[in-house]
C-alpha positions as CSV (number, residue, x, y, z in Angstrom):
1,M,62.5,67.8,226.6
2,I,59.7,65.5,227.8
3,Y,61.7,63.7,230.4
4,R,62.4,66.5,232.9
5,E,61.8,66.8,236.6
6,A,61.9,70.7,236.6
7,G,59.1,72.0,238.8
8,Q,58.6,68.7,240.6
9,F,59.3,69.7,244.2
10,K,59.5,67.3,247.1
11,T,57.8,68.5,250.4
12,S,58.5,65.4,252.5
13,Y,61.2,62.8,253.1
14,A,58.8,60.1,252.0
15,A,58.3,61.8,248.6
16,D,62.0,62.3,248.2
17,Q,62.7,58.6,248.9
18,A,60.0,57.3,246.6
19,I,60.9,54.4,244.3
20,F,59.8,56.6,241.3
21,P,60.3,60.2,242.4
22,I,59.8,61.6,238.8
23,L,56.2,61.9,237.6
24,Q,57.1,60.6,234.1
25,D,58.4,57.4,235.6
26,R,55.2,56.9,237.6
27,I,53.1,57.5,234.5
28,A,55.2,55.0,232.5
29,L,54.9,52.4,235.2
30,A,51.1,52.8,235.4
31,I,50.9,52.4,231.6
32,L,53.1,49.4,231.7
33,L,51.1,47.7,234.4
34,A,47.8,48.5,232.6
35,V,49.2,46.9,229.4
36,A,50.6,43.9,231.3
37,F,47.4,43.2,233.3
38,V,44.7,44.1,230.8
39,A,45.9,44.4,227.2
40,V,48.3,41.4,227.1
41,P,45.8,38.8,228.4
42,L,43.2,40.0,225.9
43,M,45.4,40.3,222.8
44,A,48.3,37.8,223.3
45,S,48.0,34.3,221.9
46,D,48.1,31.2,224.1
47,Y,51.6,30.3,222.7
48,F,53.0,33.7,223.5
49,L,51.6,33.6,227.1
50,S,52.7,30.0,227.8
51,T,56.1,29.8,226.2
52,I,57.4,33.4,226.6
53,L,55.7,35.5,229.3
54,I,55.1,32.9,232.0
55,P,58.6,31.5,232.0
56,F,59.9,35.0,231.9
57,L,58.0,35.9,235.0
58,V,59.1,32.7,236.8
59,F,62.8,33.3,235.9
60,A,62.5,36.9,237.0
61,V,61.4,35.8,240.6
62,A,64.3,33.3,240.7
63,A,66.8,36.0,239.4
64,I,65.6,38.4,242.1
65,G,66.2,35.8,244.7
66,L,69.7,35.1,243.5
67,N,70.4,38.8,243.1
68,I,69.5,39.4,246.7
69,L,72.1,36.9,247.8
70,T,74.8,37.5,245.3
71,G,74.3,41.0,244.0
72,Y,73.3,42.7,247.2
73,C,75.0,40.6,249.9
74,G,77.9,39.3,247.9
75,Q,77.5,35.6,248.7
76,L,78.1,33.6,245.6
77,S,75.6,30.7,245.2
78,L,75.4,27.9,242.7
79,G,72.4,26.1,244.4
80,T,69.6,28.1,242.9
81,G,68.2,25.1,241.0
82,G,68.2,23.0,244.1
83,F,66.3,25.6,246.1
84,M,63.8,26.0,243.2
85,A,63.3,22.2,243.4
86,C,62.8,22.4,247.1
87,G,60.0,25.0,246.6
88,A,58.3,22.9,243.9
89,Y,58.2,19.7,246.0
90,A,57.2,21.6,249.1
91,A,54.3,23.1,247.2
92,Y,53.3,19.7,245.8
93,K,53.3,18.1,249.3
94,L,51.3,21.0,250.8
95,A,48.8,21.1,247.9
96,T,48.2,17.3,248.1
97,G,48.4,17.0,251.9
98,F,46.1,20.0,252.5
99,P,43.6,20.2,249.6
100,E,41.6,23.0,251.2
101,L,44.6,25.2,251.5
102,N,44.6,28.3,249.2
103,I,47.1,28.1,246.4
104,V,48.6,31.5,247.4
105,L,49.3,30.2,250.9
106,V,50.7,27.0,249.4
107,F,53.3,29.1,247.4
108,L,54.1,31.3,250.4
109,L,54.6,28.3,252.7
110,S,56.7,26.5,250.1
111,G,58.9,29.6,250.0
112,G,59.1,29.5,253.8
113,V,60.2,25.8,253.8
114,T,62.8,26.7,251.2
115,A,64.0,29.6,253.4
116,L,64.6,27.2,256.2
117,V,66.6,24.9,253.9
118,G,68.6,27.9,252.6
119,V,69.5,29.0,256.1
120,A,70.8,25.5,256.9
121,F,73.0,25.5,253.8
122,G,73.9,29.2,254.5
123,V,75.6,28.4,257.8
124,P,79.0,27.7,256.0
125,S,79.0,31.3,254.7
126,L,79.9,32.4,258.3
127,R,83.3,30.8,257.9
128,I,84.0,30.7,254.1
129,K,83.4,33.0,251.2
130,G,84.0,33.4,247.5
131,F,84.9,30.2,245.6
132,Y,84.7,28.0,248.7
133,L,81.1,29.2,249.4
134,A,80.2,28.5,245.7
135,V,81.4,24.9,246.2
136,A,79.4,24.6,249.3
137,T,76.2,25.8,247.6
138,L,77.0,23.5,244.7
139,A,77.0,20.6,247.1
140,A,73.6,21.7,248.2
141,Q,72.4,21.7,244.6
142,F,73.5,18.1,244.1
143,F,72.3,16.9,247.4
144,L,68.8,18.3,247.1
145,I,68.3,16.9,243.5
146,W,69.6,13.5,244.7
147,L,67.2,13.7,247.7
148,F,64.1,14.5,245.6
149,T,65.0,11.8,243.1
150,K,65.8,8.9,245.5
151,V,63.1,9.4,248.2
152,P,59.7,8.4,246.9
153,W,57.8,10.2,249.7
154,F,58.3,13.5,247.9
155,V,56.4,12.3,244.9
156,N,53.7,10.4,247.0
157,Y,55.3,7.1,246.0
158,S,54.6,7.6,242.3
159,A,56.1,4.9,240.1
160,S,57.3,7.3,237.4
161,G,58.7,9.8,239.7
162,V,57.0,12.6,237.8
163,I,53.9,14.1,239.3
164,S,51.2,16.5,238.0
165,A,50.3,19.7,239.8
166,P,46.7,19.4,241.3
167,P,44.2,21.9,240.0
168,R,43.6,24.9,242.2
169,A,41.4,28.0,241.8
170,V,41.6,31.6,243.0
171,F,38.3,33.5,243.2
172,G,36.6,30.8,241.1
173,W,39.2,30.9,238.4
174,F,41.5,27.8,237.9
175,V,45.1,28.9,237.9
176,T,46.8,25.5,238.0
177,G,46.0,22.1,236.4
178,I,44.6,21.3,233.0
179,E,41.5,23.3,233.7
180,A,43.5,26.6,233.9
181,T,43.7,28.8,230.8
182,P,47.0,30.5,229.8
183,Q,45.4,33.8,230.5
184,A,44.5,32.9,234.1
185,K,47.9,31.5,234.7
186,Y,49.6,34.6,233.3
187,V,47.5,37.1,235.3
188,F,48.0,35.1,238.5
189,C,51.8,34.8,238.0
190,L,52.1,38.4,237.0
191,G,50.3,39.5,240.2
192,F,52.5,37.3,242.3
193,V,55.7,38.6,240.6
194,A,54.6,42.3,240.9
195,V,54.1,42.0,244.6
196,L,57.3,40.1,245.2
197,A,59.3,42.6,243.1
198,L,57.8,45.5,245.1
199,V,58.7,43.8,248.4
200,A,62.2,43.1,247.2
201,K,62.7,46.7,246.0
202,N,61.7,48.1,249.3
203,L,63.7,45.6,251.2
204,V,67.0,46.4,249.5
205,R,66.3,50.2,249.9
206,G,65.9,49.9,253.7
207,R,68.1,49.1,256.7
208,I,68.3,45.4,255.8
209,G,69.5,46.1,252.2
210,R,72.1,48.6,253.4
211,A,73.4,46.0,255.8
212,W,73.6,43.4,253.0
213,M,75.5,45.9,250.8
214,A,77.9,46.7,253.7
215,I,78.7,43.0,254.1
216,R,79.2,42.7,250.3
217,D,81.6,45.6,250.1
218,M,83.7,44.9,253.2
219,D,82.5,42.5,255.8
220,I,85.1,43.3,258.4
221,A,84.4,47.0,258.2
222,A,80.6,46.2,258.4
223,E,81.2,44.2,261.6
224,I,83.2,47.1,263.1
225,I,80.3,49.5,262.6
226,G,77.9,47.2,264.3
227,I,76.4,45.0,261.6
228,R,76.1,41.4,262.7
229,P,77.5,39.1,260.0
230,L,75.7,36.0,261.4
231,H,72.3,37.6,261.3
232,T,72.8,39.5,258.0
233,K,74.2,36.6,255.9
234,L,71.6,34.1,257.1
235,L,68.8,36.6,256.5
236,A,70.1,37.0,253.0
237,F,70.1,33.2,252.5
238,A,66.6,33.0,253.9
239,V,65.1,35.7,251.7
240,S,66.9,34.6,248.6
241,S,65.8,30.9,249.2
242,F,62.2,32.1,249.8
243,Y,62.2,33.8,246.4
244,C,63.8,30.8,244.7
245,G,61.3,28.5,246.4
246,V,58.4,30.5,245.2
247,A,59.9,30.5,241.7
248,G,60.2,26.7,241.8
249,A,56.5,26.4,242.9
250,L,55.4,28.8,240.1
251,W,57.5,26.8,237.6
252,A,55.9,23.4,238.6
253,F,52.3,24.6,239.1
254,I,51.9,27.4,236.6
255,Y,54.5,26.9,233.8
256,T,54.9,23.1,233.4
257,S,52.0,21.8,235.5
258,S,54.4,19.0,236.7
259,V,57.1,18.4,239.2
260,E,60.3,16.8,238.1
261,A,63.7,17.0,239.8
262,L,65.7,17.0,236.5
263,A,64.1,20.3,235.6
264,F,66.2,22.0,238.3
265,D,69.6,20.5,237.7
266,I,72.9,22.4,237.7
267,N,72.2,23.9,234.3
268,R,69.2,25.8,235.8
269,S,71.5,27.3,238.5
270,F,74.0,28.5,235.9
271,Q,71.1,29.9,233.8
272,I,69.8,32.0,236.7
273,L,73.4,33.1,237.4
274,F,73.8,34.2,233.8
275,M,70.6,36.3,234.1
276,I,71.9,38.4,237.0
277,I,75.3,38.9,235.4
278,I,73.9,40.0,232.1
279,G,71.0,41.9,233.6
280,G,73.0,43.5,236.4
281,L,74.2,42.5,239.8
282,G,72.6,44.4,242.7
283,S,69.6,45.5,240.6
284,I,66.0,44.4,240.8
285,L,65.4,45.8,237.3
286,G,68.5,43.9,236.1
287,S,66.8,40.6,237.2
288,F,63.9,41.3,234.9
289,L,66.2,42.4,232.0
290,G,68.4,39.4,232.4
291,A,65.4,37.0,232.5
292,A,63.9,38.6,229.4
293,F,67.2,38.3,227.6
294,I,67.6,34.6,228.5
295,V,64.1,33.8,227.5
296,M,64.1,35.7,224.2
297,L,67.6,34.6,223.0
298,P,66.6,31.0,222.0
299,I,63.5,32.3,220.2
300,F,65.7,34.9,218.4
301,L,68.2,32.2,217.4
302,N,65.4,30.0,216.1
303,S,63.4,32.6,214.1
304,V,66.0,34.9,212.6
305,P,68.2,32.3,210.7
306,T,65.0,30.5,209.5
307,A,63.6,33.9,208.2
308,M,66.9,34.5,206.4
309,G,66.8,31.0,204.8
310,V,69.5,29.5,206.9
311,P,67.8,26.8,209.0
312,L,69.9,25.7,212.0
313,S,69.7,22.4,213.9
314,T,68.6,22.2,217.5
315,S,72.0,21.2,218.6
316,M,73.6,24.1,216.8
317,I,71.2,26.5,218.4
318,A,72.0,25.1,221.8
319,H,75.7,25.5,221.2
320,M,75.2,29.0,219.9
321,E,73.3,29.9,223.1
322,F,76.2,28.9,225.3
323,M,78.7,30.7,223.1
324,I,76.7,33.9,223.2
325,F,76.2,33.6,226.9
326,G,79.9,33.2,227.5
327,G,80.8,36.1,225.2
328,L,78.3,38.4,226.8
329,I,79.4,37.5,230.3
330,V,83.0,38.4,229.4
331,F,81.8,41.5,227.7
332,F,79.7,42.8,230.6
333,L,82.4,41.9,233.2
334,I,85.0,43.9,231.3
335,V,82.9,46.8,229.7
336,E,79.9,47.2,232.1
337,P,80.0,45.0,235.2
338,H,76.6,46.3,236.3
339,G,74.9,44.8,233.2
340,L,71.9,45.9,231.2
341,A,70.4,47.7,234.2
342,R,73.3,50.2,234.2
343,L,73.0,50.8,230.5
344,W,69.3,51.6,231.0
345,Q,70.2,54.0,233.8
346,I,72.8,55.7,231.6
347,G,70.3,56.1,228.8
348,K,67.8,57.7,231.2
349,E,70.4,60.1,232.5
350,K,71.3,61.2,229.0
351,L,67.7,61.6,228.1
352,R,67.1,63.9,231.2
353,L,70.0,66.2,230.0
354,W,69.2,66.1,226.2
355,P,69.8,68.2,224.1
356,F,72.6,69.6,226.4
357,P,76.0,67.8,226.4
358,H,76.7,65.5,229.3
């Protein structure tokens, strides 16, 4: 009886098209943001912030980027890890080449550089689609990782090939480097992710998002009604690569504080793909749900058997992760192709009608 919109009248088109048209949703969002920005940094431990929440936020940005390209525009990509590496190395070169540049601008510019790279590798999407496009983006994945590994200029000619992110501060608080506290890193990353998620949500709800979905559903019909495939597909590659590049920069500067090409190998691309399949294709919320599931699953597999007195080896846990991922992907593709986000939506619809039958 609490979750009802009875008596909530819309008096304008803007109010009717709001992201959260129901008052209860807006209240819940405000409480969630207050807890995330205020309560969590004050109460959560350094371990919880550094090993769970920060990687969750970084993965969420990468999943949003891939969901824009694959979930909304229908262009299958296996090069997410390579684009994340591009953003990480671009951020490192910008931060070291321009020490006075604000770290926020560094991340945005690294996303812009990655967007240009994504457009270059997105050109084949104008002629090929489906499995062939996946192979083309897979080639981009291997080429970018090879490039960052073999060309010493990207690591400023470091002998080890692994470089540390330089310390940077925002409003006097260090958010990168060894001087930064987990609380400062988390709040900065959360603010970045919140803004990017809001931009993505409004983008897919507007004219650009409708054009992407038209290309996804039937590109020939979309072209007939006046949507330009060239412009629409390349824009999807650019926006998706921008988000993946920012995620790579956050990964290198906020999460690991180092830049290493092997951290963005093909397994990372598959991991992000699993997130949007399990969380929900064509859903911004699904990107967050999928990222949360992928981050929490290894912790669950480590803690629950140990608590039950059945310790598992690290290799066994890794194999169980892949088996569970595979089983869940098959399950969701058969039972609920729209993933966890659709299950959440169904639950909300039933709650709005309770106790009356659906």
